[in-house]
Backbone as ProteinMPNN parsed JSONL, in Angstrom:
{"seq_chain_A": "XXXXXXXXXXXXXXXXXXXXXXXXXXXXXXXXXXXXXXXXXXXXXXXXXXXXXXXXXXXXXXXXXXXXXXXXXXXXXXXXXXXXXXXXXXXXXXXXXXXXXXXXXXXXXXXXXXXXXXXXXXXXXXXXXXXXXXXXXXXXXXXXXXXXXXXXX", "coords_chain_A": {"N_chain_A": [[34.251, 85.512, 188.99], [35.524, 82.293, 189.217], [35.417, 79.221, 187.485], [35.879, 75.914, 186.683], [38.297, 76.49, 185.376], [37.684, 78.69, 183.825], [36.899, 82.198, 183.724], [34.232, 84.076, 184.85], [32.462, 87.025, 184.23], [30.793, 90.061, 184.886], [29.652, 92.951, 183.293], [27.8, 95.58, 182.666], [26.586, 96.022, 179.439], [26.808, 93.223, 179.405], [27.313, 89.638, 180.046], [30.158, 87.846, 180.574], [32.426, 85.237, 179.483], [35.62, 84.279, 180.148], [38.838, 83.108, 179.053], [42.046, 81.667, 179.514], [43.959, 80.272, 177.308], [46.58, 79.469, 176.795], [47.987, 79.492, 179.146], [49.475, 81.723, 180.02], [48.66, 83.621, 181.768], [47.136, 85.649, 180.758], [44.099, 86.689, 179.211], [42.957, 84.898, 176.455], [40.754, 84.172, 175.034], [37.502, 85.479, 174.778], [34.102, 85.45, 175.435], [30.879, 86.599, 174.858], [28.291, 85.743, 176.864], [25.64, 86.49, 177.228], [23.629, 89.404, 176.547], [22.283, 92.687, 177.131], [21.575, 93.864, 179.473], [20.8, 96.276, 182.023], [19.094, 98.452, 181.114], [18.201, 100.957, 181.879], [19.539, 104.179, 182.454], [19.865, 105.29, 184.959], [19.676, 104.639, 188.493], [22.096, 104.041, 189.954], [24.406, 101.573, 190.728], [22.605, 99.492, 190.733], [23.217, 97.031, 189.405], [24.667, 94.309, 187.444], [25.215, 91.48, 189.379], [26.538, 89.093, 191.764], [27.524, 86.613, 190.682], [27.484, 83.131, 190.717], [28.035, 79.656, 191.089], [25.629, 77.209, 190.91], [24.212, 74.379, 192.76], [23.394, 72.723, 190.765], [25.247, 73.021, 188.796], [24.946, 75.153, 187.123], [25.296, 78.613, 186.083], [24.55, 81.361, 188.044], [23.177, 84.642, 188.418], [22.406, 88.128, 189.086], [20.443, 91.023, 188.156], [19.835, 94.353, 188.983], [17.049, 96.699, 189.366], [17.615, 98.237, 187.153], [17.071, 96.857, 185.018], [16.414, 94.624, 182.173], [16.581, 93.697, 178.767], [16.777, 91.139, 176.89], [17.866, 89.396, 174.098], [18.219, 86.16, 173.154], [19.361, 83.21, 171.792], [17.041, 82.941, 170.134], [15.024, 83.576, 171.9], [13.208, 86.096, 173.667], [13.658, 88.099, 176.406], [12.022, 90.256, 178.446], [12.32, 92.558, 180.787], [12.286, 95.345, 181.846], [11.889, 96.974, 184.105], [12.389, 95.818, 186.573], [14.237, 93.948, 189.009], [15.998, 90.927, 188.416], [16.742, 87.415, 188.706], [18.961, 85.316, 187.12], [19.832, 82.329, 185.228], [22.109, 80.077, 183.618], [23.698, 77.604, 181.527], [27.218, 76.787, 181.863], [28.32, 77.387, 179.353], [26.682, 79.338, 178.403], [24.322, 78.569, 177.267], [20.801, 77.646, 177.409], [19.717, 79.845, 178.783], [17.782, 81.514, 181.216], [15.219, 83.275, 183.034], [15.352, 82.973, 186.354], [14.063, 83.905, 188.652], [12.003, 86.719, 189.609], [10.97, 90.188, 190.254], [12.586, 91.61, 191.986], [14.506, 94.245, 193.592], [17.141, 95.502, 194.035], [19.125, 93.315, 193.95], [21.98, 91.858, 195.441], [24.743, 90.03, 196.228], [24.639, 86.449, 195.75], [23.684, 83.496, 197.517], [23.923, 80.087, 198.223], [22.474, 77.719, 200.391], [23.272, 74.781, 202.422], [21.33, 73.04, 201.578], [20.696, 73.662, 199.023], [19.072, 75.833, 198.669], [18.402, 79.144, 197.544], [19.478, 82.459, 198.192], [19.345, 86.059, 198.479], [20.518, 89.384, 199.195], [18.412, 92.04, 199.048], [19.126, 95.07, 198.328], [18.988, 98.317, 199.9], [18.638, 101.908, 199.424], [19.661, 103.458, 201.364], [18.002, 105.541, 201.92], [15.811, 105.562, 203.519], [14.145, 103.573, 202.633], [13.527, 100.049, 203.004], [15.852, 97.379, 203.33], [15.986, 93.922, 202.365], [16.091, 90.421, 203.045], [16.01, 87.871, 200.778], [14.466, 84.871, 199.929], [15.007, 83.113, 197.197], [12.984, 81.665, 194.923], [12.605, 79.258, 192.391], [11.034, 80.423, 189.521], [9.67, 82.251, 191.002], [8.098, 85.359, 192.077], [9.064, 88.087, 193.672], [7.722, 90.402, 194.123], [8.514, 93.118, 194.191], [8.791, 95.192, 192.309], [7.562, 97.166, 189.475], [5.262, 95.638, 187.265], [5.818, 94.637, 184.028], [4.421, 94.123, 180.949], [4.439, 92.564, 177.78], [3.777, 91.698, 174.432], [5.991, 90.691, 173.266], [7.398, 89.575, 175.28], [8.579, 86.643, 176.872], [7.99, 85.702, 179.281]], "CA_chain_A": [[34.075, 84.194, 189.531], [36.244, 81.273, 188.483], [34.764, 77.919, 187.48], [36.431, 74.971, 185.705], [39.365, 77.119, 184.622], [37.218, 79.887, 183.144], [36.504, 83.318, 184.568], [32.969, 84.679, 184.461], [32.562, 88.429, 184.58], [29.657, 90.865, 184.461], [29.844, 94.383, 183.095], [26.644, 95.99, 181.866], [25.372, 95.228, 179.288], [27.168, 91.836, 179.068], [27.877, 88.597, 180.903], [31.305, 87.348, 179.825], [33.224, 84.068, 179.853], [36.998, 84.548, 179.749], [39.682, 81.911, 179.156], [43.478, 81.732, 179.205], [44.186, 78.973, 176.665], [47.987, 79.077, 176.73], [48.577, 79.5, 180.481], [50.398, 82.833, 180.267], [48.053, 84.548, 182.718], [46.361, 86.665, 180.039], [42.923, 86.161, 178.522], [43.103, 84.68, 175.015], [39.412, 84.06, 174.466], [36.392, 86.037, 175.547], [32.83, 85.165, 174.791], [29.702, 87.184, 175.491], [27.278, 84.711, 177.076], [24.355, 87.155, 176.971], [23.749, 90.851, 176.536], [21.025, 93.417, 177.157], [21.311, 94.195, 180.866], [20.998, 97.664, 182.39], [18.429, 99.279, 180.101], [18.022, 102.305, 182.421], [20.793, 104.855, 182.74], [19.911, 105.675, 186.365], [19.776, 103.578, 189.496], [23.503, 103.732, 190.137], [24.695, 100.431, 191.578], [21.63, 98.416, 190.538], [23.91, 96.433, 188.275], [24.831, 92.857, 187.43], [25.888, 91.06, 190.61], [26.298, 87.81, 192.407], [27.86, 85.383, 189.958], [27.629, 81.992, 191.614], [27.713, 78.351, 190.521], [24.628, 76.52, 191.71], [24.414, 72.942, 192.96], [23.08, 72.068, 189.493], [26.33, 73.294, 187.869], [24.608, 76.304, 186.288], [25.768, 79.917, 186.518], [23.469, 82.233, 188.507], [23.537, 86.042, 188.641], [21.256, 89.019, 189.192], [20.492, 92.416, 187.705], [18.906, 95.186, 189.731], [15.929, 97.245, 188.599], [18.007, 98.896, 185.902], [16.323, 96.047, 184.072], [17.045, 93.861, 181.098], [15.877, 93.258, 177.562], [17.801, 90.227, 176.376], [17.56, 88.485, 172.994], [19.214, 85.091, 173.296], [18.988, 81.924, 171.187], [15.669, 82.972, 169.638], [14.092, 83.962, 172.957], [13.312, 87.485, 174.097], [13.331, 88.3, 177.807], [11.753, 91.681, 178.597], [12.137, 92.898, 182.205], [12.985, 96.62, 181.938], [11.61, 97.75, 185.32], [12.489, 95.006, 187.779], [15.421, 93.126, 189.176], [15.768, 89.523, 188.109], [17.797, 86.431, 188.914], [19.125, 84.549, 185.885], [20.744, 81.184, 185.247], [22.438, 79.481, 182.324], [24.784, 76.639, 181.566], [28.51, 77.475, 181.794], [28.601, 77.86, 177.993], [25.71, 80.367, 178.092], [23.083, 77.992, 176.729], [19.66, 77.467, 178.317], [19.506, 81.042, 179.594], [16.403, 81.708, 181.673], [14.978, 84.067, 184.235], [15.082, 82.039, 187.441], [13.08, 84.562, 189.523], [11.835, 88.135, 189.288], [10.348, 90.991, 191.308], [13.607, 92.091, 192.914], [14.812, 95.657, 193.427], [18.571, 95.689, 193.868], [19.776, 92.146, 194.536], [23.435, 91.903, 195.433], [25.357, 88.706, 196.141], [23.801, 85.259, 195.871], [24.233, 82.471, 198.404], [23.2, 78.822, 198.355], [22.729, 77.026, 201.651], [23.663, 73.374, 202.254], [20.205, 72.295, 201.009], [20.491, 74.13, 197.661], [18.18, 76.994, 198.644], [19.097, 80.336, 197.07], [19.13, 83.686, 198.898], [20.051, 87.289, 198.121], [20.18, 90.608, 199.902], [17.828, 93.049, 198.17], [19.736, 96.231, 198.954], [18.252, 99.588, 199.9], [19.437, 103.06, 198.982], [19.946, 104.227, 202.576], [17.156, 106.724, 201.879], [14.599, 105.298, 204.278], [13.515, 102.325, 202.207], [14.076, 98.923, 203.746], [16.508, 96.26, 202.669], [15.343, 92.66, 202.736], [16.745, 89.159, 202.727], [15.026, 87.215, 199.925], [14.586, 83.464, 199.556], [14.679, 83.115, 195.773], [12.362, 80.403, 194.519], [12.509, 79.13, 190.944], [9.75, 80.873, 188.992], [9.036, 83.155, 191.953], [8.014, 86.809, 191.899], [9.179, 88.661, 195.013], [6.744, 91.465, 194.216], [9.084, 94.408, 194.556], [8.822, 96.253, 191.298], [6.477, 97.267, 188.51], [5.1, 94.538, 186.325], [5.818, 95.081, 182.648], [3.989, 93.057, 180.066], [4.605, 92.846, 176.363], [3.588, 90.518, 173.584], [7.319, 90.181, 172.926], [7.989, 88.927, 176.457], [8.323, 85.204, 176.96], [7.75, 85.372, 180.681]], "C_chain_A": [[34.808, 83.207, 188.629], [35.515, 79.936, 188.612], [35.339, 77.083, 186.344], [37.471, 75.626, 184.79], [38.972, 78.353, 183.841], [36.882, 80.959, 184.164], [35.224, 83.895, 183.987], [32.931, 86.08, 185.044], [31.322, 89.151, 184.076], [30.06, 92.325, 184.361], [28.751, 94.825, 182.137], [27.123, 96.504, 180.517], [25.602, 93.728, 179.107], [27.473, 90.951, 180.278], [28.927, 87.903, 180.051], [31.835, 86.026, 180.381], [34.611, 84.303, 179.28], [37.844, 83.295, 179.947], [41.115, 82.238, 178.763], [43.844, 80.371, 178.627], [45.632, 78.519, 176.671], [48.72, 79.189, 178.067], [49.528, 80.635, 180.782], [49.827, 83.89, 181.216], [47.268, 85.676, 182.074], [45.206, 85.992, 179.295], [43.198, 86.078, 177.032], [41.747, 84.649, 174.318], [38.422, 84.755, 175.388], [35.133, 85.846, 174.734], [31.739, 85.876, 175.571], [28.666, 86.081, 175.629], [25.878, 85.246, 176.835], [24.552, 88.65, 177.124], [22.364, 91.481, 176.551], [20.626, 93.843, 178.552], [21.588, 95.679, 181.122], [20.375, 98.624, 181.409], [18.116, 100.694, 180.578], [19.38, 102.906, 182.728], [20.949, 105.221, 184.204], [20.126, 104.489, 187.278], [21.211, 103.108, 189.689], [23.678, 102.574, 191.121], [23.715, 99.285, 191.439], [22.047, 97.609, 189.31], [23.823, 94.91, 188.275], [25.682, 92.462, 188.635], [25.789, 89.547, 190.797], [26.629, 86.561, 191.639], [28.155, 84.248, 190.932], [27.31, 80.723, 190.83], [26.741, 77.666, 191.465], [24.939, 75.05, 191.867], [24.116, 72.125, 191.703], [24.157, 72.307, 188.427], [26.06, 74.453, 186.926], [25.15, 77.584, 186.914], [24.547, 80.776, 186.854], [24.013, 83.641, 188.681], [22.27, 86.883, 188.672], [21.53, 90.352, 188.51], [19.471, 93.166, 188.553], [17.842, 95.775, 188.822], [16.338, 98.24, 187.524], [17.461, 98.095, 184.737], [17.14, 95.363, 183.006], [16.06, 93.644, 179.959], [16.898, 92.442, 176.788], [17.213, 89.379, 175.258], [18.641, 87.416, 173.016], [18.658, 83.791, 172.735], [17.515, 81.873, 170.777], [14.609, 83.303, 170.671], [14.297, 85.425, 173.297], [12.81, 87.567, 175.527], [13.186, 89.798, 178.03], [11.386, 91.96, 180.056], [12.794, 94.256, 182.479], [12.843, 97.353, 183.27], [11.686, 96.94, 186.604], [13.82, 94.284, 187.812], [15.055, 91.668, 188.963], [16.988, 88.686, 188.458], [17.795, 85.51, 187.702], [19.962, 83.308, 186.133], [20.933, 80.673, 183.829], [23.476, 78.39, 182.553], [26.107, 77.399, 181.469], [28.896, 77.971, 180.398], [27.622, 78.935, 177.537], [24.392, 79.846, 177.553], [22.029, 77.859, 177.833], [19.483, 78.637, 179.281], [18.038, 81.147, 179.97], [16.37, 82.664, 182.856], [14.557, 83.077, 185.306], [14.001, 82.588, 188.368], [13.061, 86.047, 189.189], [11.255, 88.895, 190.472], [11.32, 91.473, 192.364], [13.87, 93.571, 192.646], [16.281, 95.868, 193.103], [19.31, 94.52, 194.506], [21.287, 92.232, 194.394], [23.983, 90.486, 195.292], [24.313, 87.602, 196.283], [24.488, 84.264, 196.796], [23.311, 81.255, 198.397], [23.5, 78.245, 199.727], [23.033, 75.552, 201.371], [22.556, 72.506, 201.659], [19.907, 72.712, 199.568], [19.521, 75.284, 197.544], [18.99, 78.244, 198.312], [18.563, 81.587, 197.771], [19.904, 84.859, 198.305], [19.663, 88.393, 199.082], [19.661, 91.606, 198.889], [18.126, 94.391, 198.825], [18.846, 97.471, 198.892], [19.161, 100.715, 199.442], [19.855, 103.942, 200.152], [19.151, 105.536, 202.602], [15.837, 106.504, 202.595], [13.859, 104.055, 203.831], [14.218, 101.156, 202.877], [14.768, 97.922, 202.834], [15.782, 94.994, 203.104], [16.209, 91.491, 202.305], [15.707, 88.334, 201.991], [15.42, 85.763, 199.676], [14.102, 83.391, 198.115], [14.208, 81.726, 195.375], [12.255, 80.372, 193.004], [11.107, 79.486, 190.469], [9.048, 81.889, 189.87], [9.042, 84.609, 191.52], [7.992, 87.41, 193.29], [8.367, 89.935, 195.189], [7.265, 92.852, 194.489], [8.778, 95.506, 193.56], [7.61, 96.211, 190.391], [6.452, 96.054, 187.608], [5.019, 95.121, 184.924], [5.374, 93.917, 181.791], [4.141, 93.507, 178.628], [4.349, 91.562, 175.599], [4.913, 89.888, 173.233], [7.944, 89.419, 174.086], [7.637, 87.448, 176.458], [7.955, 84.783, 178.364], [6.387, 85.858, 181.099]], "O_chain_A": [[34.711, 83.291, 187.405], [35.056, 79.564, 189.692], [35.294, 77.489, 185.183], [37.52, 75.353, 183.591], [39.831, 79.006, 183.249], [36.613, 80.661, 185.328], [35.138, 84.168, 182.79], [33.312, 86.302, 186.193], [30.851, 88.888, 182.969], [30.73, 92.86, 185.245], [28.77, 94.491, 180.952], [28.006, 97.361, 180.476], [24.683, 93.019, 178.695], [27.832, 91.424, 181.357], [28.638, 87.429, 178.952], [31.712, 85.735, 181.571], [34.768, 84.503, 178.076], [37.614, 82.517, 180.872], [41.365, 82.982, 177.814], [44.021, 79.412, 179.379], [45.904, 77.323, 176.565], [49.936, 79.004, 178.123], [50.323, 80.529, 181.715], [50.447, 84.93, 181.437], [46.784, 86.569, 182.77], [45.333, 84.866, 178.814], [43.62, 87.055, 176.413], [41.616, 85.05, 173.161], [38.494, 84.635, 176.611], [35.105, 86.051, 173.521], [31.675, 85.775, 176.796], [28.207, 85.536, 174.625], [25.023, 84.54, 176.3], [25.512, 89.107, 177.745], [21.397, 90.902, 176.056], [19.46, 94.153, 178.795], [22.487, 96.266, 180.521], [21.051, 99.526, 180.915], [17.795, 101.555, 179.758], [20.274, 102.212, 183.212], [22.072, 105.445, 184.655], [20.688, 103.468, 186.88], [21.5, 101.915, 189.597], [23.143, 102.614, 192.229], [23.96, 98.204, 191.972], [21.321, 97.524, 188.32], [23.026, 94.31, 188.996], [26.74, 93.043, 188.876], [25.066, 88.846, 190.09], [26.052, 85.512, 191.925], [28.967, 84.387, 191.847], [26.407, 80.723, 189.994], [26.993, 77.556, 192.665], [25.824, 74.522, 191.192], [24.535, 70.973, 191.591], [24.012, 71.857, 187.29], [26.855, 74.715, 186.024], [25.426, 77.637, 188.113], [23.625, 80.901, 186.047], [25.174, 83.82, 189.048], [21.19, 86.405, 188.325], [22.677, 90.752, 188.315], [18.374, 92.667, 188.807], [17.737, 95.404, 187.653], [15.506, 99.004, 187.035], [17.395, 98.583, 183.609], [18.363, 95.491, 182.934], [14.866, 93.435, 180.174], [17.773, 92.991, 176.117], [16.189, 88.721, 175.441], [19.829, 87.72, 172.912], [17.6, 83.327, 173.161], [16.826, 80.888, 171.038], [13.419, 83.311, 170.356], [15.413, 85.939, 173.227], [11.687, 87.162, 175.829], [14.144, 90.542, 177.82], [10.284, 91.64, 180.502], [13.75, 94.33, 183.25], [13.614, 98.275, 183.538], [11.107, 97.331, 187.617], [14.444, 94.044, 186.778], [13.95, 91.232, 189.287], [18.114, 89.182, 188.499], [16.752, 84.99, 187.308], [20.707, 83.23, 187.11], [20.063, 80.807, 182.968], [24.053, 78.276, 183.635], [26.116, 78.55, 181.033], [29.715, 78.881, 180.275], [27.714, 79.405, 176.402], [23.441, 80.613, 177.4], [22.333, 77.949, 179.023], [19.143, 78.445, 180.448], [17.156, 80.901, 179.147], [17.355, 82.835, 183.575], [13.525, 82.418, 185.18], [13.129, 81.847, 188.82], [13.986, 86.566, 188.564], [11.067, 88.335, 191.552], [10.932, 91.718, 193.506], [13.499, 94.089, 191.593], [16.623, 96.354, 192.025], [20.036, 94.699, 195.483], [21.802, 92.631, 193.35], [23.693, 89.817, 194.301], [23.245, 87.805, 196.862], [25.716, 84.197, 196.853], [22.095, 81.373, 198.544], [24.644, 78.274, 200.18], [23.049, 75.127, 200.215], [22.806, 71.363, 201.277], [18.98, 72.188, 198.951], [19.175, 75.684, 196.432], [20.131, 78.384, 198.751], [17.353, 81.754, 197.924], [20.969, 84.686, 197.711], [18.604, 88.343, 199.708], [20.382, 91.985, 197.966], [17.448, 94.793, 199.771], [18.061, 97.649, 197.961], [20.325, 100.489, 199.11], [20.347, 105.052, 199.95], [19.568, 106.513, 203.224], [14.852, 107.185, 202.31], [13.026, 103.533, 204.572], [15.379, 101.268, 203.271], [14.323, 97.659, 201.717], [15.051, 94.998, 204.094], [16.957, 91.569, 201.33], [14.62, 88.11, 202.523], [16.543, 85.465, 199.271], [12.917, 83.586, 197.846], [14.945, 80.746, 195.48], [11.854, 81.363, 192.394], [10.118, 78.93, 190.945], [7.954, 82.347, 189.538], [9.868, 85.035, 190.713], [7.008, 87.26, 194.015], [8.325, 90.494, 196.285], [6.517, 93.696, 194.981], [8.53, 96.645, 193.954], [6.747, 95.342, 190.515], [7.493, 95.513, 187.236], [4.214, 96.02, 184.676], [5.921, 92.82, 181.913], [3.989, 94.686, 178.308], [4.67, 90.471, 176.07], [4.979, 88.695, 172.936], [8.918, 88.692, 173.894], [6.53, 87.06, 176.088], [7.64, 83.617, 178.602], [5.994, 85.675, 182.251]]}, "name": "protein", "num_of_chains": 1, "seq": "XXXXXXXXXXXXXXXXXXXXXXXXXXXXXXXXXXXXXXXXXXXXXXXXXXXXXXXXXXXXXXXXXXXXXXXXXXXXXXXXXXXXXXXXXXXXXXXXXXXXXXXXXXXXXXXXXXXXXXXXXXXXXXXXXXXXXXXXXXXXXXXXXXXXXXXXX"}
């Protein structure tokens, strides 16, 4: 995804910000915005998806139920058994879990009113896919709840 001249890219376990500072078409700078996604080796395809700029100018993305354990700016986010929707500023600051309880969220879409949606994908093995209205702070109730004293959520 391109935004304000930068390219944002996800590749487990990182979310990257890439920049071409001299205009030669090659990346000169790369910065890891956050790391710790995809803590399970299985669940092929339940990866980082859906990079999108929200109406608030923040970067949104999702991870499937491969989960995440992210240490970022003194905060620890522990969600190893559920899919989550994340957001941060374009520089990676103010990272937060926007919503949780997803299984395998794919692309993100904002409607003209700023509402956020995703397709929670199935495995074509008889389980059902669903269209999810993602609400800030919401729990869509799909996956196991994991609690830990180290979790901030």
